[in-house]
N, CA, C and O atoms as CSV, one atom per row, in Angstrom:
chain,resi,resn,atom,element,x,y,z
A,1,MET,N,N,46.177,-38.895,56.947
A,1,MET,CA,C,47.419,-39.819,56.923
A,1,MET,C,C,47.397,-40.309,55.497
A,1,MET,O,O,46.414,-40.736,54.890
A,2,ARG,N,N,48.836,-40.161,54.983
A,2,ARG,CA,C,49.114,-40.587,53.631
A,2,ARG,C,C,49.456,-41.956,53.570
A,2,ARG,O,O,50.260,-42.489,54.335
A,3,LYS,N,N,48.772,-42.593,52.553
A,3,LYS,CA,C,48.881,-44.264,52.374
A,3,LYS,C,C,50.210,-44.185,51.830
A,3,LYS,O,O,50.579,-43.158,51.262
A,4,LYS,N,N,51.268,-45.599,52.009
A,4,LYS,CA,C,52.419,-45.983,51.571
A,4,LYS,C,C,51.900,-46.297,50.201
A,4,LYS,O,O,50.728,-46.598,49.975
A,5,ARG,N,N,52.985,-46.195,49.168
A,5,ARG,CA,C,53.010,-46.723,47.919
A,5,ARG,C,C,52.966,-48.273,47.837
A,5,ARG,O,O,53.339,-49.059,48.708
A,6,ILE,N,N,52.530,-48.510,46.829
A,6,ILE,CA,C,52.372,-49.859,46.399
A,6,ILE,C,C,53.860,-50.241,45.957
A,6,ILE,O,O,54.484,-49.569,45.136
A,7,ASP,N,N,54.377,-51.402,46.590
A,7,ASP,CA,C,55.847,-51.559,46.415
A,7,ASP,C,C,55.864,-52.160,44.757
A,7,ASP,O,O,54.880,-52.545,44.126
A,8,TYR,N,N,57.105,-52.113,44.346
A,8,TYR,CA,C,57.302,-52.342,42.877
A,8,TYR,C,C,57.113,-53.924,42.771
A,8,TYR,O,O,56.634,-54.378,41.733
A,9,ASP,N,N,57.400,-54.598,43.596
A,9,ASP,CA,C,57.243,-55.966,43.501
A,9,ASP,C,C,55.994,-56.611,43.259
A,9,ASP,O,O,55.838,-57.641,42.602
A,10,THR,N,N,55.009,-55.858,43.900
A,10,THR,CA,C,53.358,-55.935,43.789
A,10,THR,C,C,53.261,-55.837,42.390
A,10,THR,O,O,52.627,-56.693,41.773
A,11,ILE,N,N,53.850,-54.834,41.770
A,11,ILE,CA,C,53.360,-54.177,40.455
A,11,ILE,C,C,53.994,-55.193,39.391
A,11,ILE,O,O,53.386,-55.362,38.333
A,12,LEU,N,N,55.010,-55.772,39.594
A,12,LEU,CA,C,55.682,-56.646,38.695
A,12,LEU,C,C,54.746,-58.256,38.777
A,12,LEU,O,O,54.581,-59.069,37.868
A,13,ALA,N,N,54.315,-58.305,40.028
A,13,ALA,CA,C,53.644,-59.509,40.058
A,13,ALA,C,C,52.367,-59.626,39.592
A,13,ALA,O,O,51.828,-60.701,39.329
A,14,CYS,N,N,51.680,-58.130,39.441
A,14,CYS,CA,C,50.583,-58.125,38.803
A,14,CYS,C,C,50.665,-58.171,37.185
A,14,CYS,O,O,49.686,-58.499,36.515
A,15,LYS,N,N,51.840,-57.836,36.644
A,15,LYS,CA,C,52.338,-58.106,35.377
A,15,LYS,C,C,52.487,-59.649,35.019
A,15,LYS,O,O,52.374,-60.094,33.877
A,16,ARG,N,N,52.729,-60.325,36.041
A,16,ARG,CA,C,52.781,-61.842,35.721
A,16,ARG,C,C,51.164,-62.437,35.943
A,16,ARG,O,O,50.726,-63.563,35.707
A,17,GLY,N,N,50.662,-61.565,36.337
A,17,GLY,CA,C,49.063,-61.944,36.441
A,17,GLY,C,C,48.802,-62.586,37.882
A,17,GLY,O,O,47.910,-63.425,38.012
A,18,ASP,N,N,49.409,-62.274,38.715
A,18,ASP,CA,C,49.167,-62.823,40.053
A,18,ASP,C,C,47.849,-62.467,40.879
A,18,ASP,O,O,47.830,-61.311,41.302
A,19,SER,N,N,47.062,-63.031,41.093
A,19,SER,CA,C,45.773,-62.333,41.566
A,19,SER,C,C,45.694,-61.916,42.816
A,19,SER,O,O,44.823,-61.127,43.182
A,20,ASP,N,N,46.774,-62.499,43.749
A,20,ASP,CA,C,47.161,-61.939,45.104
A,20,ASP,C,C,47.540,-60.463,45.141
A,20,ASP,O,O,47.184,-59.598,45.942
A,21,ALA,N,N,48.370,-60.377,44.051
A,21,ALA,CA,C,48.857,-59.056,43.894
A,21,ALA,C,C,47.983,-57.934,43.354
A,21,ALA,O,O,48.207,-56.769,43.683
A,22,PHE,N,N,47.032,-58.250,42.565
A,22,PHE,CA,C,45.848,-57.597,41.869
A,22,PHE,C,C,45.018,-57.455,43.128
A,22,PHE,O,O,44.621,-56.310,43.347
A,23,LYS,N,N,44.718,-58.283,43.896
A,23,LYS,CA,C,43.962,-57.762,45.114
A,23,LYS,C,C,44.542,-56.939,46.089
A,23,LYS,O,O,43.891,-56.039,46.619
A,24,ARG,N,N,45.685,-57.165,46.364
A,24,ARG,CA,C,46.426,-55.868,47.192
A,24,ARG,C,C,46.581,-54.481,46.679
A,24,ARG,O,O,46.767,-53.482,47.373
A,25,VAL,N,N,46.466,-54.545,45.144
A,25,VAL,CA,C,46.294,-53.378,44.799
A,25,VAL,C,C,44.880,-52.673,44.762
A,25,VAL,O,O,44.759,-51.470,44.994
A,26,LEU,N,N,43.778,-53.535,44.443
A,26,LEU,CA,C,42.394,-53.065,44.757
A,26,LEU,C,C,42.279,-52.799,46.124
A,26,LEU,O,O,41.339,-52.078,46.456
A,27,GLU,N,N,42.899,-53.149,46.837
A,27,GLU,CA,C,42.575,-52.707,48.236
A,27,GLU,C,C,43.262,-51.511,48.739
A,27,GLU,O,O,42.912,-50.843,49.712
A,28,HIS,N,N,44.188,-51.326,48.044
A,28,HIS,CA,C,44.941,-50.264,48.427
A,28,HIS,C,C,44.343,-48.994,47.722
A,28,HIS,O,O,44.507,-47.891,48.243
A,29,TYR,N,N,43.615,-49.144,46.483
A,29,TYR,CA,C,43.031,-48.071,46.098
A,29,TYR,C,C,41.337,-47.919,46.370
A,29,TYR,O,O,40.673,-47.006,45.880
A,30,ASP,N,N,40.857,-48.846,47.124
A,30,ASP,CA,C,39.517,-48.891,47.372
A,30,ASP,C,C,38.743,-47.794,47.681
A,30,ASP,O,O,37.637,-47.581,47.183
A,31,LYS,N,N,39.326,-47.056,48.533
A,31,LYS,CA,C,38.677,-45.632,49.048
A,31,LYS,C,C,38.510,-44.734,47.979
A,31,LYS,O,O,37.477,-44.070,47.879
A,32,MET,N,N,39.470,-44.649,47.139
A,32,MET,CA,C,39.547,-43.755,45.786
A,32,MET,C,C,38.697,-44.135,44.757
A,32,MET,O,O,37.968,-43.402,44.089
A,33,ILE,N,N,38.874,-45.580,44.664
A,33,ILE,CA,C,37.711,-46.158,43.582
A,33,ILE,C,C,36.373,-46.036,44.092
A,33,ILE,O,O,35.488,-45.858,43.254
A,34,ASN,N,N,36.032,-46.103,45.400
A,34,ASN,CA,C,34.592,-45.692,45.738
A,34,ASN,C,C,34.282,-44.162,45.811
A,34,ASN,O,O,33.136,-43.728,45.692
A,35,GLN,N,N,35.261,-43.460,45.992
A,35,GLN,CA,C,34.811,-41.955,45.909
A,35,GLN,C,C,34.582,-41.712,44.243
A,35,GLN,O,O,33.800,-40.837,43.870
A,36,ALA,N,N,35.168,-42.377,43.477
A,36,ALA,CA,C,35.050,-42.239,41.889
A,36,ALA,C,C,33.550,-42.766,41.450
A,36,ALA,O,O,32.875,-42.230,40.572
A,37,ALA,N,N,33.259,-43.611,42.019
A,37,ALA,CA,C,32.066,-44.640,41.841
A,37,ALA,C,C,30.939,-44.175,42.566
A,37,ALA,O,O,29.939,-44.892,42.553
A,38,THR,N,N,30.916,-43.065,43.220
A,38,THR,CA,C,29.796,-42.597,44.071
A,38,THR,C,C,29.059,-41.608,43.302
A,38,THR,O,O,29.534,-40.605,42.769
A,39,ARG,N,N,27.629,-42.066,43.299
A,39,ARG,CA,C,26.697,-41.277,42.355
A,39,ARG,C,C,25.616,-40.917,43.547
A,39,ARG,O,O,25.536,-41.609,44.562
A,40,THR,N,N,24.789,-39.752,43.309
A,40,THR,CA,C,23.756,-39.271,44.157
A,40,THR,C,C,22.612,-39.282,43.173
A,40,THR,O,O,22.742,-39.041,41.973
A,41,THR,N,N,21.366,-39.614,43.843
A,41,THR,CA,C,20.126,-39.631,43.143
A,41,THR,C,C,19.268,-39.302,43.939
A,41,THR,O,O,19.648,-38.905,45.041
A,42,ARG,N,N,17.833,-39.359,43.641
A,42,ARG,CA,C,16.918,-39.060,44.313
A,42,ARG,C,C,15.953,-39.903,44.426
A,42,ARG,O,O,15.490,-40.332,43.369
A,43,ASP,N,N,15.383,-40.373,45.675
A,43,ASP,CA,C,14.458,-41.463,45.702
A,43,ASP,C,C,12.799,-41.074,45.073
A,43,ASP,O,O,12.531,-40.129,44.331
A,44,GLU,N,N,11.973,-41.954,45.537
A,44,GLU,CA,C,10.427,-41.692,45.240
A,44,GLU,C,C,10.185,-40.344,46.066
A,44,GLU,O,O,9.492,-39.457,45.569
A,45,SER,N,N,10.634,-40.229,47.055
A,45,SER,CA,C,10.192,-39.072,47.679
A,45,SER,C,C,10.997,-37.624,47.567
A,45,SER,O,O,10.794,-36.662,48.307
A,46,GLY,N,N,11.615,-37.661,46.865
A,46,GLY,CA,C,12.502,-36.619,46.498
A,46,GLY,C,C,14.041,-36.425,47.401
A,46,GLY,O,O,14.826,-35.483,47.292
A,47,LYS,N,N,14.131,-37.314,48.062
A,47,LYS,CA,C,15.212,-37.170,48.921
A,47,LYS,C,C,16.719,-37.636,48.533
A,47,LYS,O,O,16.911,-38.812,48.224
A,48,GLU,N,N,17.530,-36.923,48.546
A,48,GLU,CA,C,18.908,-37.349,47.997
A,48,GLU,C,C,19.623,-38.600,48.489
A,48,GLU,O,O,19.901,-38.747,49.679
A,49,VAL,N,N,19.939,-39.575,47.471
A,49,VAL,CA,C,20.542,-40.589,48.009
A,49,VAL,C,C,21.977,-40.999,47.490
A,49,VAL,O,O,22.057,-41.398,46.328
A,50,THR,N,N,23.031,-40.933,48.212
A,50,THR,CA,C,24.307,-41.428,47.639
A,50,THR,C,C,24.664,-42.719,47.890
A,50,THR,O,O,24.501,-43.218,49.004
A,51,PHE,N,N,25.171,-43.361,46.894
A,51,PHE,CA,C,25.603,-44.804,46.903
A,51,PHE,C,C,26.801,-45.032,46.190
A,51,PHE,O,O,27.165,-44.064,45.522
A,52,VAL,N,N,27.565,-46.103,46.138
A,52,VAL,CA,C,28.379,-46.502,45.484
A,52,VAL,C,C,28.096,-47.292,44.361
A,52,VAL,O,O,27.739,-48.447,44.592
A,53,ASP,N,N,28.173,-46.941,43.255
A,53,ASP,CA,C,27.614,-47.592,42.031
A,53,ASP,C,C,28.554,-48.957,41.799
A,53,ASP,O,O,29.748,-48.842,41.524
A,54,PRO,N,N,27.905,-50.257,41.935
A,54,PRO,CA,C,28.722,-51.479,41.638
A,54,PRO,C,C,29.245,-51.535,40.413
A,54,PRO,O,O,30.435,-51.841,40.335
A,55,GLU,N,N,28.509,-51.262,39.210
A,55,GLU,CA,C,28.871,-51.162,38.078
A,55,GLU,C,C,30.258,-50.364,37.584
A,55,GLU,O,O,31.188,-50.740,36.871
A,56,MET,N,N,30.003,-49.133,38.253
A,56,MET,CA,C,30.974,-48.426,38.031
A,56,MET,C,C,32.126,-48.523,38.674
A,56,MET,O,O,33.129,-48.004,38.184
A,57,LYS,N,N,32.173,-49.142,39.768
A,57,LYS,CA,C,33.169,-49.616,40.610
A,57,LYS,C,C,33.945,-50.751,39.702
A,57,LYS,O,O,35.133,-50.766,39.383
A,58,GLN,N,N,33.028,-51.584,39.424
A,58,GLN,CA,C,33.741,-52.822,38.730
A,58,GLN,C,C,34.405,-52.377,37.445
A,58,GLN,O,O,35.381,-52.995,37.021
A,59,ASN,N,N,33.943,-51.396,36.853
A,59,ASN,CA,C,34.346,-50.972,35.593
A,59,ASN,C,C,35.745,-50.298,35.902
A,59,ASN,O,O,36.590,-50.457,35.022
A,60,ILE,N,N,36.081,-49.642,36.906
A,60,ILE,CA,C,37.130,-48.751,37.497
A,60,ILE,C,C,38.211,-49.773,38.011
A,60,ILE,O,O,39.412,-49.704,37.750
A,61,GLN,N,N,37.618,-50.699,38.757
A,61,GLN,CA,C,38.820,-51.828,38.842
A,61,GLN,C,C,39.237,-52.543,37.716
A,61,GLN,O,O,40.451,-52.579,37.517
A,62,GLN,N,N,38.447,-53.156,36.888
A,62,GLN,CA,C,38.891,-53.444,35.579
A,62,GLN,C,C,39.968,-52.692,34.788
A,62,GLN,O,O,40.988,-53.217,34.343
A,63,THR,N,N,39.604,-51.327,34.657
A,63,THR,CA,C,40.516,-50.682,33.900
A,63,THR,C,C,41.783,-50.637,34.579
A,63,THR,O,O,42.818,-50.888,33.962
A,64,LEU,N,N,41.784,-50.321,35.862
A,64,LEU,CA,C,42.970,-50.222,36.626
A,64,LEU,C,C,44.147,-51.700,36.394
A,64,LEU,O,O,45.343,-51.798,36.119
A,65,MET,N,N,43.284,-52.456,36.615
A,65,MET,CA,C,43.813,-54.003,36.208
A,65,MET,C,C,44.456,-54.140,35.177
A,65,MET,O,O,45.612,-54.563,35.143
A,66,LEU,N,N,43.681,-53.747,34.053
A,66,LEU,CA,C,44.147,-54.002,32.678
A,66,LEU,C,C,45.310,-52.904,32.124
A,66,LEU,O,O,46.135,-53.151,31.244
A,67,GLN,N,N,45.175,-51.700,32.820
A,67,GLN,CA,C,46.149,-50.725,32.554
A,67,GLN,C,C,47.837,-51.078,33.122
A,67,GLN,O,O,48.892,-50.783,32.562
A,68,ILE,N,N,47.623,-51.785,34.383
A,68,ILE,CA,C,48.903,-52.228,34.791
A,68,ILE,C,C,49.211,-53.480,34.056
A,68,ILE,O,O,50.383,-53.564,33.690
A,69,TYR,N,N,48.330,-54.601,33.716
A,69,TYR,CA,C,48.646,-55.815,33.226
A,69,TYR,C,C,49.081,-55.601,31.697
A,69,TYR,O,O,49.853,-56.390,31.153
A,70,LEU,N,N,48.557,-54.519,31.053
A,70,LEU,CA,C,48.785,-54.419,29.603
A,70,LEU,C,C,49.802,-53.301,29.315
A,70,LEU,O,O,50.560,-53.389,28.350
A,71,LYS,N,N,49.817,-52.237,30.164
A,71,LYS,CA,C,50.601,-51.207,29.668
A,71,LYS,C,C,51.653,-50.525,30.595
A,71,LYS,O,O,52.369,-49.641,30.124
A,72,TYR,N,N,51.773,-50.917,31.929
A,72,TYR,CA,C,52.700,-50.970,32.700
A,72,TYR,C,C,54.027,-51.301,32.287
A,72,TYR,O,O,54.298,-52.491,32.444
A,73,ASP,N,N,55.112,-50.445,31.706
A,73,ASP,CA,C,56.336,-50.800,31.565
A,73,ASP,C,C,57.387,-51.337,32.240
A,73,ASP,O,O,58.328,-50.562,32.404
A,74,HIS,N,N,57.522,-52.576,32.736
A,74,HIS,CA,C,58.105,-52.979,34.003
A,74,HIS,C,C,59.686,-53.091,33.659
A,74,HIS,O,O,60.539,-53.362,34.504
A,75,LEU,N,N,59.976,-52.812,32.120
A,75,LEU,CA,C,61.423,-52.597,31.869
A,75,LEU,C,C,62.016,-51.131,32.142
A,75,LEU,O,O,63.231,-50.936,32.152
A,76,ALA,N,N,61.234,-50.286,32.326
A,76,ALA,CA,C,61.617,-49.116,32.584
A,76,ALA,C,C,62.139,-48.665,34.137
A,76,ALA,O,O,62.816,-47.664,34.369
A,77,GLY,N,N,61.633,-49.699,35.200
A,77,GLY,CA,C,62.146,-49.745,36.209
A,77,GLY,C,C,61.209,-48.981,37.323
A,77,GLY,O,O,60.440,-48.171,36.804
A,78,PRO,N,N,61.134,-49.068,38.574
A,78,PRO,CA,C,60.303,-48.275,39.382
A,78,PRO,C,C,60.542,-46.753,39.406
A,78,PRO,O,O,61.736,-46.457,39.342
A,79,PRO,N,N,59.677,-45.715,39.485
A,79,PRO,CA,C,59.498,-44.239,39.175
A,79,PRO,C,C,60.746,-43.522,40.165
A,79,PRO,O,O,60.990,-44.033,41.259
A,80,GLU,N,N,61.247,-42.722,39.852
A,80,GLU,CA,C,62.405,-42.133,40.632
A,80,GLU,C,C,61.563,-41.534,41.917
A,80,GLU,O,O,60.381,-41.247,41.724
A,81,ASN,N,N,62.058,-41.364,43.040
A,81,ASN,CA,C,61.452,-40.643,44.098
A,81,ASN,C,C,61.525,-39.183,43.957
A,81,ASN,O,O,62.607,-38.659,43.693
A,82,ASP,N,N,60.496,-38.511,44.106
A,82,ASP,CA,C,60.730,-36.876,43.738
A,82,ASP,C,C,61.439,-36.436,44.671
A,82,ASP,O,O,61.627,-35.236,44.471
A,83,ASN,N,N,62.020,-36.841,45.752
A,83,ASN,CA,C,63.054,-36.297,46.627
A,83,ASN,C,C,64.546,-36.251,45.880
A,83,ASN,O,O,65.412,-35.404,46.101
A,84,SER,N,N,64.636,-37.343,44.960
A,84,SER,CA,C,65.996,-37.632,44.402
A,84,SER,C,C,66.304,-36.703,43.500
A,84,SER,O,O,67.484,-36.559,43.182
A,85,LYS,N,N,65.289,-35.904,42.926
A,85,LYS,CA,C,65.570,-34.719,41.816
A,85,LYS,C,C,66.344,-33.581,42.337
A,85,LYS,O,O,66.267,-33.153,43.488
A,86,LYS,N,N,67.111,-33.116,41.378
A,86,LYS,CA,C,68.008,-32.046,42.009
A,86,LYS,C,C,67.324,-30.713,41.723
A,86,LYS,O,O,66.562,-30.569,40.767
A,87,LYS,N,N,67.597,-29.838,42.507
A,87,LYS,CA,C,67.109,-28.473,42.343
A,87,LYS,C,C,67.715,-28.039,40.997
A,87,LYS,O,O,68.855,-28.161,40.549
A,88,GLY,N,N,66.066,-27.238,40.256
A,88,GLY,CA,C,66.466,-26.869,39.045
A,88,GLY,C,C,66.439,-27.650,37.709
A,88,GLY,O,O,66.609,-27.165,36.590
A,89,SER,N,N,66.213,-28.846,37.995
A,89,SER,CA,C,66.092,-29.914,37.105
A,89,SER,C,C,64.393,-30.066,36.720
A,89,SER,O,O,63.554,-29.735,37.557
A,90,CYS,N,N,64.045,-30.534,35.538
A,90,CYS,CA,C,62.737,-30.759,35.142
A,90,CYS,C,C,62.584,-32.208,35.338
A,90,CYS,O,O,61.513,-32.757,35.076
C-alpha cells in the first residue's frame, strides 16, 4: 500500500520551524530512513547481524530537515500532480 504524500501545509510549517511538523515528516519517512540506515556486520562468531545504525539514521534525519528548512522553495508552490500533465508534454 502506497503512503499518502505529506500535505503542503506541513511542509510550510517545517519552513517556519514548527517542531510538530518536522515530527510528522520524520514519522512519514521513518521506514525509508531505517532502510537507508541499515547495516550488516558480523559478530564475534562470524554470524551476520543486521541493524539500524543510530548515527546514520540521525544523520539522514538531520539532512532531510535541513533540506526542507533551508532549500525548499515555498514560493514555487506545491508540485503539480503527475496526472495533471497533458500527454506529449515534457
